[in-house]
C-alpha positions as a Markdown table, in Angstrom:
| # | Residue | x | y | z |
|---|---|---|---|---|
| 1 | Met | 243.4 | 47.8 | 118.5 |
| 2 | Arg | 241.6 | 46.2 | 115.6 |
| 3 | Asn | 238.4 | 47.8 | 116.7 |
| 4 | Tyr | 239.9 | 51.3 | 116.7 |
| 5 | Val | 241.1 | 50.7 | 113.1 |
| 6 | Ile | 237.5 | 49.9 | 112.1 |
| 7 | Tyr | 236.0 | 52.9 | 113.7 |
| 8 | Leu | 238.5 | 55.5 | 112.6 |
| 9 | Pro | 237.3 | 55.6 | 108.9 |
| 10 | Leu | 233.7 | 55.9 | 110.1 |
| 11 | Val | 234.5 | 58.9 | 112.3 |
| 12 | Ala | 236.4 | 60.6 | 109.5 |
| 13 | Leu | 233.5 | 60.0 | 107.1 |
| 14 | Leu | 231.0 | 61.6 | 109.5 |
| 15 | Val | 233.2 | 64.6 | 110.1 |
| 16 | Gly | 233.6 | 65.1 | 106.4 |
| 17 | Cys | 229.8 | 65.0 | 105.8 |
| 18 | Glu | 229.2 | 67.6 | 108.5 |
| 19 | Ala | 231.8 | 69.9 | 107.0 |
| 20 | Lys | 230.1 | 69.7 | 103.6 |
| 21 | Met | 226.6 | 70.4 | 104.9 |
| 22 | Pro | 225.5 | 74.1 | 104.3 |
| 23 | Pro | 224.7 | 76.2 | 107.3 |
| 24 | Thr | 221.1 | 76.2 | 108.4 |
| 25 | Ala | 219.1 | 78.8 | 106.5 |
| 26 | Thr | 217.7 | 81.6 | 108.6 |
| 27 | Leu | 214.2 | 82.6 | 107.7 |
| 28 | Pro | 213.3 | 86.3 | 107.8 |
| 29 | Val | 211.3 | 87.2 | 110.8 |
| 30 | His | 208.3 | 89.4 | 110.0 |
| 31 | Pro | 206.6 | 91.3 | 112.7 |
| 32 | Ile | 203.1 | 90.1 | 113.6 |
| 33 | Val | 200.6 | 92.8 | 112.6 |
| 34 | Asp | 197.3 | 93.0 | 114.3 |
| 35 | Glu | 194.9 | 93.3 | 111.3 |
| 36 | Arg | 192.2 | 94.7 | 113.6 |
| 37 | Asn | 194.3 | 97.9 | 113.9 |
| 38 | Thr | 194.8 | 98.2 | 110.1 |
| 39 | Met | 191.3 | 97.5 | 108.9 |
| 40 | Pro | 189.2 | 100.5 | 108.0 |
| 41 | Asp | 186.6 | 101.6 | 110.5 |
| 42 | Ser | 183.6 | 99.4 | 109.8 |
| 43 | Lys | 181.3 | 101.5 | 112.0 |
| 44 | Pro | 178.3 | 102.5 | 110.0 |
| 45 | Ser | 178.2 | 106.1 | 108.9 |
| 46 | Glu | 175.9 | 108.4 | 110.7 |
| 47 | Pro | 172.5 | 109.0 | 109.0 |
| 48 | Lys | 172.2 | 112.2 | 107.0 |
| 49 | Ser | 171.1 | 115.1 | 109.1 |
| 50 | Ser | 167.7 | 116.7 | 108.7 |
| 51 | Asp | 169.4 | 119.8 | 107.3 |
| 52 | Glu | 170.2 | 117.8 | 104.1 |
| 53 | Lys | 166.6 | 116.7 | 103.6 |
| 54 | Ser | 164.3 | 118.8 | 105.8 |
| 55 | Val | 160.9 | 117.7 | 106.9 |
| 56 | Glu | 159.4 | 120.6 | 105.0 |
| 57 | Asp | 160.8 | 119.3 | 101.7 |
| 58 | Lys | 159.4 | 115.9 | 102.4 |
| 59 | Lys | 155.9 | 117.4 | 102.9 |
| 60 | Leu | 156.3 | 119.4 | 99.7 |
| 61 | Ile | 156.8 | 116.3 | 97.6 |
| 62 | Glu | 154.1 | 114.1 | 99.2 |
| 63 | Lys | 151.9 | 112.7 | 96.4 |
| 64 | Val | 148.7 | 114.5 | 95.4 |
| 65 | Lys | 146.2 | 112.0 | 94.2 |
| 66 | Lys | 143.0 | 113.0 | 92.5 |
| 67 | Thr | 140.6 | 111.3 | 90.1 |
| 68 | Glu | 140.7 | 112.2 | 86.5 |
| 69 | Arg | 137.3 | 113.7 | 87.0 |
| 70 | Gln | 138.7 | 116.1 | 89.6 |
| 71 | Trp | 141.6 | 117.0 | 87.3 |
| 72 | Arg | 139.2 | 117.7 | 84.4 |
| 73 | Lys | 137.3 | 120.0 | 86.7 |
| 74 | Glu | 140.3 | 121.9 | 88.0 |
| 75 | Leu | 142.4 | 122.2 | 84.8 |
| 76 | Thr | 141.6 | 123.9 | 81.5 |
| 77 | Arg | 141.2 | 121.8 | 78.5 |
| 78 | Gln | 144.7 | 122.4 | 77.3 |
| 79 | Glu | 146.3 | 121.9 | 80.7 |
| 80 | Tyr | 144.5 | 118.6 | 81.1 |
| 81 | Gln | 145.6 | 117.5 | 77.6 |
| 82 | Val | 149.3 | 118.3 | 78.4 |
| 83 | Leu | 149.6 | 117.5 | 82.1 |
| 84 | Arg | 147.4 | 114.4 | 82.3 |
| 85 | Gln | 147.4 | 113.1 | 78.8 |
| 86 | Lys | 151.0 | 113.9 | 78.0 |
| 87 | Gly | 150.3 | 116.2 | 75.1 |
| 88 | Thr | 152.6 | 118.9 | 73.7 |
| 89 | Glu | 151.8 | 122.5 | 73.0 |
| 90 | Arg | 152.8 | 123.9 | 69.6 |
| 91 | Arg | 156.2 | 125.4 | 69.2 |
| 92 | Phe | 156.6 | 129.1 | 69.8 |
| 93 | Thr | 153.1 | 129.4 | 71.1 |
| 94 | Gly | 153.8 | 129.1 | 74.9 |
| 95 | Lys | 153.7 | 132.3 | 77.0 |
| 96 | Tyr | 156.9 | 131.4 | 78.8 |
| 97 | Asp | 159.1 | 130.6 | 75.7 |
| 98 | Glu | 160.8 | 134.0 | 75.7 |
| 99 | His | 159.9 | 135.0 | 79.2 |
| 100 | Phe | 162.9 | 135.9 | 81.4 |
| 101 | Glu | 161.5 | 137.8 | 84.4 |
| 102 | Ala | 163.1 | 137.0 | 87.7 |
| 103 | Gly | 161.1 | 134.5 | 89.8 |
| 104 | Ala | 160.2 | 130.8 | 89.8 |
| 105 | Tyr | 158.1 | 128.4 | 87.8 |
| 106 | Ala | 155.6 | 126.1 | 89.6 |
| 107 | Cys | 153.6 | 123.1 | 88.5 |
| 108 | Ala | 150.3 | 124.4 | 87.0 |
| 109 | Ala | 148.4 | 121.5 | 88.5 |
| 110 | Cys | 149.6 | 121.3 | 92.1 |
| 111 | Gly | 151.7 | 124.5 | 92.7 |
| 112 | Leu | 155.0 | 122.8 | 93.5 |
| 113 | Val | 158.0 | 125.1 | 92.6 |
| 114 | Leu | 160.0 | 123.2 | 89.9 |
| 115 | Phe | 162.3 | 125.6 | 88.2 |
| 116 | Glu | 164.0 | 129.0 | 88.9 |
| 117 | Ser | 164.5 | 131.8 | 86.4 |
| 118 | Asp | 168.2 | 131.7 | 87.0 |
| 119 | Thr | 168.4 | 128.4 | 85.2 |
| 120 | Lys | 166.3 | 129.4 | 82.2 |
| 121 | Phe | 167.9 | 130.1 | 78.9 |
| 122 | Asn | 166.9 | 130.8 | 75.3 |
| 123 | Ser | 167.5 | 127.6 | 73.4 |
| 124 | Gly | 165.6 | 128.5 | 70.3 |
| 125 | Cys | 163.6 | 125.3 | 70.4 |
| 126 | Gly | 160.2 | 126.9 | 70.7 |
| 127 | Trp | 159.5 | 125.9 | 74.3 |
| 128 | Pro | 160.8 | 127.2 | 77.7 |
| 129 | Ala | 164.2 | 125.7 | 78.4 |
| 130 | Phe | 166.0 | 125.3 | 81.7 |
| 131 | Tyr | 169.4 | 123.7 | 82.4 |
| 132 | Ala | 168.5 | 122.4 | 85.8 |
| 133 | Ala | 165.5 | 121.7 | 88.0 |
| 134 | Lys | 165.0 | 123.0 | 91.5 |
| 135 | Ala | 166.8 | 120.9 | 94.2 |
| 136 | Gly | 164.9 | 118.4 | 96.2 |
| 137 | Asp | 164.0 | 115.8 | 93.6 |
| 138 | Arg | 160.9 | 117.8 | 92.6 |
| 139 | Val | 160.9 | 116.3 | 89.1 |
| 140 | Val | 161.0 | 112.7 | 88.0 |
| 141 | Gln | 162.7 | 111.5 | 84.9 |
| 142 | Thr | 161.4 | 108.4 | 83.1 |
| 143 | Pro | 162.4 | 106.8 | 79.8 |
| 144 | Asp | 159.9 | 107.6 | 77.0 |
| 145 | Tyr | 159.8 | 105.4 | 73.8 |
| 146 | Ser | 156.6 | 106.9 | 72.4 |
| 147 | His | 156.3 | 108.1 | 68.8 |
| 148 | Gly | 159.2 | 106.0 | 67.7 |
| 149 | Met | 161.7 | 108.1 | 69.6 |
| 150 | Val | 164.0 | 107.6 | 72.6 |
| 151 | Arg | 163.6 | 110.4 | 75.1 |
| 152 | Val | 163.4 | 111.1 | 78.8 |
| 153 | Glu | 160.1 | 112.4 | 80.1 |
| 154 | Val | 160.0 | 114.9 | 83.0 |
| 155 | Thr | 157.0 | 114.8 | 85.4 |
| 156 | Cys | 156.1 | 116.6 | 88.6 |
| 157 | Ala | 157.1 | 114.6 | 91.6 |
| 158 | Arg | 154.0 | 115.6 | 93.6 |
| 159 | Cys | 151.1 | 115.1 | 91.1 |
| 160 | Asp | 152.8 | 113.2 | 88.2 |
| 161 | Gly | 151.8 | 115.9 | 85.8 |
| 162 | His | 153.6 | 115.8 | 82.4 |
| 163 | Leu | 156.0 | 118.7 | 82.0 |
| 164 | Gly | 158.0 | 117.9 | 78.9 |
| 165 | His | 161.4 | 116.2 | 78.3 |
| 166 | Val | 165.0 | 116.6 | 79.1 |
| 167 | Phe | 167.8 | 116.4 | 76.5 |
| 168 | Gln | 171.6 | 116.3 | 76.8 |
| 169 | Asp | 172.1 | 118.8 | 74.0 |
| 170 | Ala | 173.1 | 122.0 | 75.7 |
| 171 | Pro | 176.9 | 122.0 | 75.9 |
| 172 | Asp | 177.0 | 125.7 | 76.4 |
| 173 | Gln | 175.1 | 125.4 | 79.6 |
| 174 | Pro | 176.5 | 124.5 | 83.1 |
| 175 | Thr | 174.9 | 121.1 | 83.2 |
| 176 | Gly | 174.8 | 120.4 | 79.4 |
| 177 | Gln | 171.1 | 119.6 | 79.9 |
| 178 | Arg | 168.0 | 121.2 | 78.3 |
| 179 | Tyr | 164.7 | 120.7 | 80.2 |
| 180 | Cys | 162.2 | 121.4 | 77.4 |
| 181 | Ile | 159.0 | 122.2 | 79.2 |
| 182 | Asn | 155.5 | 123.1 | 78.1 |
| 183 | Ser | 154.4 | 126.6 | 79.1 |
| 184 | Val | 151.0 | 125.3 | 79.9 |
| 185 | Ser | 152.4 | 123.0 | 82.5 |
| 186 | Leu | 153.9 | 125.9 | 84.4 |
| 187 | Asp | 152.7 | 128.9 | 86.5 |
| 188 | Phe | 155.1 | 131.8 | 86.9 |
| 189 | Ile | 155.7 | 133.4 | 90.3 |
| 190 | Pro | 157.4 | 136.8 | 90.2 |
| 191 | Lys | 160.4 | 137.2 | 92.5 |
| 192 | Gly | 158.6 | 139.8 | 94.7 |
| 193 | Lys | 155.6 | 137.4 | 95.4 |
| 194 | Leu | 157.9 | 134.4 | 95.7 |
| 195 | Ala | 159.4 | 135.7 | 98.9 |
| 196 | Glu | 155.9 | 136.1 | 100.5 |
| 197 | Arg | 154.6 | 132.9 | 99.0 |
| 198 | Gly | 157.6 | 130.6 | 99.4 |
| 199 | Asp | 156.4 | 127.0 | 99.1 |
| 200 | Ala | 153.6 | 127.6 | 101.6 |
| 201 | Lys | 151.0 | 127.2 | 98.9 |
| 202 | Ala | 152.4 | 123.8 | 97.8 |
| 203 | Glu | 152.5 | 122.6 | 101.4 |
| 204 | Ala | 148.9 | 123.6 | 101.9 |
| 205 | Ala | 148.0 | 121.8 | 98.7 |
| 206 | Ser | 149.5 | 118.6 | 100.1 |
| 207 | Asp | 147.3 | 118.8 | 103.2 |
| 208 | Lys | 144.2 | 120.2 | 101.6 |
| 209 | Pro | 144.1 | 119.3 | 97.9 |
| 210 | Gln | 141.0 | 121.3 | 97.1 |
| 211 | Glu | 142.1 | 124.6 | 98.5 |
| 212 | Pro | 145.1 | 125.5 | 96.1 |
| 213 | Ala | 142.8 | 125.9 | 93.1 |
| 214 | Lys | 141.3 | 129.1 | 94.7 |
| 215 | Glu | 144.7 | 130.4 | 95.6 |
| 216 | Lys | 146.0 | 129.6 | 92.2 |
| 217 | Ser | 143.3 | 131.7 | 90.5 |
| 218 | Asp | 144.1 | 134.7 | 92.8 |
| 219 | Glu | 147.9 | 134.5 | 92.9 |
| 220 | Val | 149.2 | 132.9 | 89.7 |
| 221 | Lys | 146.6 | 132.8 | 86.9 |
| 222 | Pro | 143.2 | 134.6 | 87.2 |
| 223 | Ala | 140.2 | 132.5 | 86.6 |
| 224 | Glu | 139.1 | 134.8 | 83.7 |
| 225 | Ala | 142.4 | 134.2 | 81.9 |
| 226 | Lys | 141.9 | 130.4 | 82.3 |
| 227 | Thr | 138.4 | 130.6 | 80.8 |
| 228 | Ala | 139.6 | 132.7 | 77.9 |
| 229 | Glu | 142.5 | 130.3 | 77.3 |
| 230 | Ala | 140.1 | 127.3 | 77.3 |
| 231 | Lys | 137.9 | 129.0 | 74.8 |
| 232 | Thr | 140.8 | 129.8 | 72.6 |
| 233 | Val | 141.9 | 126.2 | 72.6 |
| 234 | Glu | 138.4 | 125.0 | 71.8 |
| 235 | Ala | 138.4 | 127.4 | 68.8 |
| 236 | Glu | 141.7 | 126.1 | 67.6 |
| 237 | Asp | 140.6 | 122.5 | 67.8 |
């Protein structure tokens, strides 16, 4: 009997503690998500099709490498001074400054078409101005810190001939850019002849560097005109 008296308080104490204990917390159950199904597709993107960058365009911008002696022989004195020595023709003296005939403008050294007449505008700067170059990365832009100025030089992607500079100062034009190009660095191709010529001349120049000079004299600028131009430049100098 005495043993029961001793154990009864202990049983009562244990029952009271269990009554005071809070119920067991229930943790929220989150569904297991397979991350492999939610990750973006890591499969590498398909390479660009040949339509975006055709083999023909690649041929057109293959480098034309000639010695300075060859360039001197093929170009007039003024063309060599501007295209190879990065010179600048005088303002308002270029033949294409106020020229707005439909067609395209090609590099005077290698024949690669660089600009189209649709992008040409009258900027009043004294040099031919375009708001965009022809597609296909046919011109190269390089920082130019010469003459104490900060500018961006524009050169032909095929022959590295100096064309001029590009400025971000044409807000009234679609791109806001002004490609300020020397007339002497360009050859104009009328729209009628452009359809026949296309870029075949430039492609031929890539394979046979010596042949375009003859085509150039016949199609773009007569040899007599080049000779007269060279003589005029010598007289001015």
